[in-house]
C-alpha positions as CSV (number, residue, x, y, z in Angstrom):
1,M,12.8,4.8,-5.0
2,S,9.9,5.1,-7.5
3,K,8.4,8.3,-8.6
4,I,4.6,8.2,-8.7
5,I,3.1,10.7,-11.0
6,A,-0.7,11.4,-11.2
7,I,-1.8,12.7,-14.6
8,A,-4.8,14.7,-13.5
9,S,-7.3,17.2,-14.8
10,Q,-10.9,17.8,-14.0
11,K,-11.6,18.5,-17.7
12,G,-11.8,15.7,-20.2
13,G,-10.3,15.8,-23.7
14,V,-7.0,17.3,-22.7
15,G,-4.8,14.3,-23.6
16,K,-4.3,12.7,-20.2
17,S,-4.5,9.1,-21.4
18,T,-2.5,9.8,-24.6
19,T,0.2,11.5,-22.5
20,C,0.3,8.7,-20.1
21,R,0.6,6.1,-22.9
22,N,3.3,7.9,-24.8
23,L,5.3,9.0,-21.7
24,A,5.3,5.4,-20.4
25,T,6.6,4.0,-23.7
26,I,9.4,6.7,-24.0
27,L,10.5,6.2,-20.4
28,V,10.9,2.4,-21.0
29,K,12.9,3.2,-24.2
30,E,15.1,5.3,-22.0
31,G,15.8,2.3,-19.8
32,Y,13.4,2.9,-16.9
33,T,11.0,0.4,-15.4
34,V,7.5,1.8,-15.7
35,L,4.0,0.8,-14.4
36,A,1.0,2.6,-16.0
37,V,-2.2,2.4,-14.0
38,D,-5.6,3.2,-15.6
39,C,-7.6,4.9,-12.9
40,D,-10.5,5.9,-15.2
41,N,-13.6,3.9,-15.7
42,Q,-13.6,5.0,-19.4
43,A,-10.5,2.8,-19.8
44,S,-9.0,5.1,-22.5
45,M,-5.4,4.3,-21.5
46,T,-6.1,0.6,-21.4
47,D,-7.5,0.9,-25.0
48,C,-4.5,3.0,-26.1
49,F,-2.3,0.0,-25.2
50,G,-4.5,-2.4,-27.3
51,I,-6.0,-4.2,-24.3
52,E,-9.4,-5.2,-25.7
53,K,-12.6,-6.0,-23.7
54,P,-11.1,-5.3,-20.3
55,E,-14.5,-6.0,-18.7
56,N,-13.8,-9.7,-19.5
57,L,-10.4,-9.7,-17.7
58,D,-10.2,-11.7,-14.4
59,T,-8.4,-8.9,-12.6
60,T,-8.5,-5.1,-13.3
61,L,-8.0,-2.2,-11.0
62,Y,-11.7,-2.6,-10.0
63,H,-11.1,-6.1,-8.6
64,L,-7.9,-5.0,-6.7
65,M,-9.6,-2.0,-5.1
66,M,-12.6,-4.2,-4.1
67,D,-10.2,-6.6,-2.5
68,V,-8.8,-3.8,-0.4
69,I,-12.2,-2.5,0.5
70,N,-13.4,-6.0,1.5
71,E,-10.1,-6.6,3.4
72,N,-9.1,-9.5,1.2
73,D,-5.5,-10.4,0.4
74,L,-4.3,-9.0,-3.0
75,P,-3.4,-11.6,-5.6
76,P,0.2,-12.1,-6.8
77,K,1.4,-9.3,-9.0
78,E,1.7,-11.7,-12.0
79,N,-2.0,-12.3,-11.8
80,Y,-3.0,-8.8,-12.7
81,I,-0.1,-7.0,-14.5
82,I,-0.3,-7.0,-18.3
83,E,2.9,-6.2,-20.1
84,K,2.9,-4.2,-23.4
85,E,6.0,-3.0,-25.2
86,G,8.0,-3.3,-21.9
87,V,5.4,-1.2,-20.0
88,D,3.6,-3.0,-17.1
89,I,-0.1,-2.1,-17.0
90,I,-2.9,-2.3,-14.5
91,P,-5.9,-2.0,-16.8
92,S,-9.3,-0.5,-16.0
93,S,-12.9,-1.2,-17.2
94,I,-16.3,0.3,-16.9
95,E,-16.7,-1.7,-13.6
96,L,-14.5,0.8,-11.9
97,S,-17.4,3.2,-11.8
98,A,-18.9,1.0,-9.0
99,V,-15.8,1.6,-6.8
100,E,-16.8,5.2,-6.1
101,I,-20.1,4.0,-4.5
102,N,-18.2,1.5,-2.3
103,L,-15.6,4.0,-1.3
104,V,-18.2,6.3,0.3
105,S,-18.6,4.0,3.3
106,T,-15.1,2.6,3.4
107,M,-12.7,3.3,6.3
108,S,-9.7,5.4,5.2
109,R,-11.3,5.6,1.8
110,E,-8.6,7.9,0.4
111,Y,-5.9,5.3,0.8
112,V,-7.4,2.3,-1.0
113,L,-5.4,2.7,-4.2
114,K,-2.3,3.6,-2.1
115,T,-2.5,0.2,-0.4
116,I,-2.2,-1.5,-3.8
117,I,0.6,0.7,-5.1
118,D,2.6,0.4,-1.9
119,E,2.9,-3.4,-2.4
120,I,4.6,-3.0,-5.8
121,K,6.1,0.4,-6.0
122,D,9.6,-0.7,-5.2
123,D,9.7,-2.7,-8.5
124,Y,9.5,0.5,-10.7
125,D,11.3,3.7,-11.4
126,Y,8.1,5.4,-12.5
127,I,4.5,4.8,-11.8
128,L,2.0,6.7,-13.9
129,L,-1.6,7.1,-12.7
130,D,-4.0,8.1,-15.4
131,C,-6.9,9.9,-13.6
132,M,-10.5,10.2,-14.6
133,P,-11.7,13.7,-15.6
134,S,-13.4,14.5,-12.3
135,L,-12.4,15.4,-8.7
136,G,-14.4,12.6,-7.0
137,L,-13.2,9.9,-4.6
138,M,-11.3,8.0,-7.2
139,T,-9.2,11.0,-8.2
140,L,-8.6,11.7,-4.5
141,N,-7.3,8.2,-4.1
142,V,-4.9,8.9,-7.0
143,L,-3.7,12.2,-5.5
144,A,-3.3,10.6,-2.0
145,T,-1.0,7.9,-3.7
146,C,1.2,10.0,-5.9
147,S,4.4,11.9,-5.2
148,S,3.6,14.5,-7.9
149,A,0.8,15.7,-10.2
150,L,1.3,16.4,-13.9
151,I,-1.5,18.5,-15.2
152,P,-2.2,18.5,-19.0
153,A,-4.2,21.5,-20.4
154,T,-5.2,22.5,-23.8
155,P,-4.9,26.1,-25.1
156,E,-8.6,26.8,-24.6
157,Y,-10.2,29.2,-22.2
158,L,-12.3,26.6,-20.3
159,S,-9.3,24.2,-20.0
160,A,-7.2,27.0,-18.6
161,K,-10.0,28.1,-16.3
162,G,-10.3,24.5,-15.0
163,L,-6.7,24.5,-13.9
164,E,-7.6,26.6,-10.9
165,L,-10.0,24.0,-9.5
166,V,-7.6,21.1,-9.8
167,L,-4.7,23.1,-8.4
168,K,-6.8,24.2,-5.4
169,T,-7.9,20.6,-4.8
170,I,-4.2,19.4,-4.8
171,M,-3.3,22.2,-2.4
172,K,-6.1,21.2,0.0
173,L,-5.1,17.5,-0.3
174,K,-1.5,18.4,0.4
175,K,-2.5,20.0,3.7
176,R,-4.8,17.3,4.9
177,I,-4.0,13.9,3.3
178,N,-0.8,13.8,1.3
179,P,1.8,16.3,2.5
180,Q,4.4,14.8,0.1
181,V,2.6,15.6,-3.1
182,E,4.2,18.2,-5.3
183,F,3.4,19.8,-8.7
184,E,5.2,18.1,-11.5
185,G,4.1,20.8,-13.8
186,I,1.6,22.0,-16.4
187,L,1.9,20.5,-19.9
188,L,0.2,22.2,-22.8
189,T,-1.3,19.7,-25.2
190,M,-2.9,20.1,-28.6
191,F,-1.0,23.3,-29.0
192,E,-1.1,25.3,-32.2
193,E,2.0,27.6,-32.2
194,R,0.7,29.9,-35.0
195,T,-2.7,30.7,-33.5
196,N,-3.3,33.8,-31.4
197,L,-5.6,31.8,-29.0
198,S,-2.8,29.3,-28.2
199,K,-0.4,32.2,-27.5
200,S,-2.9,34.1,-25.4
201,I,-3.8,31.1,-23.3
202,L,-0.1,30.2,-22.8
203,E,0.6,33.8,-21.5
204,M,-2.5,33.6,-19.3
205,I,-1.3,30.4,-17.7
206,K,2.2,31.7,-17.3
207,E,0.9,34.9,-15.6
208,S,-1.4,33.0,-13.3
209,Y,0.7,30.1,-12.3
210,G,4.2,30.4,-13.7
211,E,5.8,31.8,-10.4
212,N,4.7,28.8,-8.3
213,I,4.4,25.9,-10.8
214,K,6.6,24.6,-13.5
215,I,5.2,25.1,-17.0
216,F,7.0,22.7,-19.3
217,E,8.9,24.4,-22.1
218,T,7.8,21.6,-24.4
219,R,4.3,21.9,-25.8
220,I,2.6,18.9,-27.5
221,P,1.4,20.1,-30.9
222,K,-2.1,19.4,-32.2
223,S,-1.9,16.5,-34.8
224,V,-4.2,13.9,-36.3
225,K,-1.2,11.5,-36.2
226,V,-1.5,11.2,-32.4
227,G,-5.1,10.1,-32.8
228,E,-4.1,7.7,-35.6
229,A,-1.5,6.2,-33.4
230,N,-4.1,5.6,-30.6
231,L,-6.4,4.0,-33.1
232,Q,-3.6,1.6,-34.1
233,S,-2.9,0.9,-30.3
234,M,0.6,2.3,-30.9
235,S,2.7,5.0,-29.3
236,I,3.3,8.0,-31.6
237,V,7.0,7.2,-31.2
238,D,6.6,3.9,-32.9
239,Y,3.8,4.9,-35.2
240,M,5.7,7.9,-36.8
241,P,9.3,8.4,-35.6
242,G,10.6,11.8,-36.4
243,H,7.1,13.4,-36.5
244,K,6.7,16.8,-34.7
245,A,4.5,15.2,-32.0
246,T,7.0,12.3,-31.5
247,I,9.8,14.8,-31.0
248,A,7.7,16.9,-28.6
249,Y,6.8,13.9,-26.4
250,Q,10.5,12.9,-26.4
251,N,11.6,16.4,-25.4
252,F,8.8,16.5,-22.7
253,A,10.0,13.2,-21.3
254,K,13.6,14.6,-21.0
255,E,12.2,17.6,-19.2
256,L,10.2,15.4,-16.8
257,I,13.2,13.1,-16.1
258,S,15.4,16.1,-15.3
259,N,12.7,17.7,-13.1
260,G,14.2,18.4,-9.7
261,R,17.6,17.4,-10.8
262,E,18.9,20.7,-12.1
């Protein structure tokens, strides 16, 4: 049975797409079948995989969701899946911004994405859903589809403060729409071990949420090499094996794989 993980935060710039891209690659290297779905109209994850000009593609997530909204049959999987480095990808484009408007008047609007994922989920061990940085209808679709939510946060006051809103949203959604959804955990990204700010925010997050939500022991360090890897459309694992960020993402993946299996 596949594990469907939403990578969600209502704040931008916390490393959602980078985490999704690198986690997908590492899971494939570990022998798992992985689907990465770009659910953000900024298409950052699509870009991280080197898929250029997605607005020119015949089929992106926008087209699939519009098919469901208009009650059309979905195309065969091979017509819209793009494979990169062993990872299957459903790309996004700026067109996805139009879906939010169409969702407003759609029956069972929270389940449009779930309809798509349900058709193909049995083909994968892991499905990673990269959310947009908002809590609109598109993100609600993601949270209604997933089995767990992974929440990246940076060691900054506003990022930590924003955790409260996304956690409350997930709890409401668990009661009303998706009772199966669980918290995968909180992942600290862009972490600077030596700074007092990073240490203080980590303690604040542990005190506020540590009793009820897993906080991953692995923290992803701040590094320009991660950005360089994205610029080259490469995972940090392939761009710079042995780098501290590579080791951190590998350790994080191991933690995630063992989640719930201890």
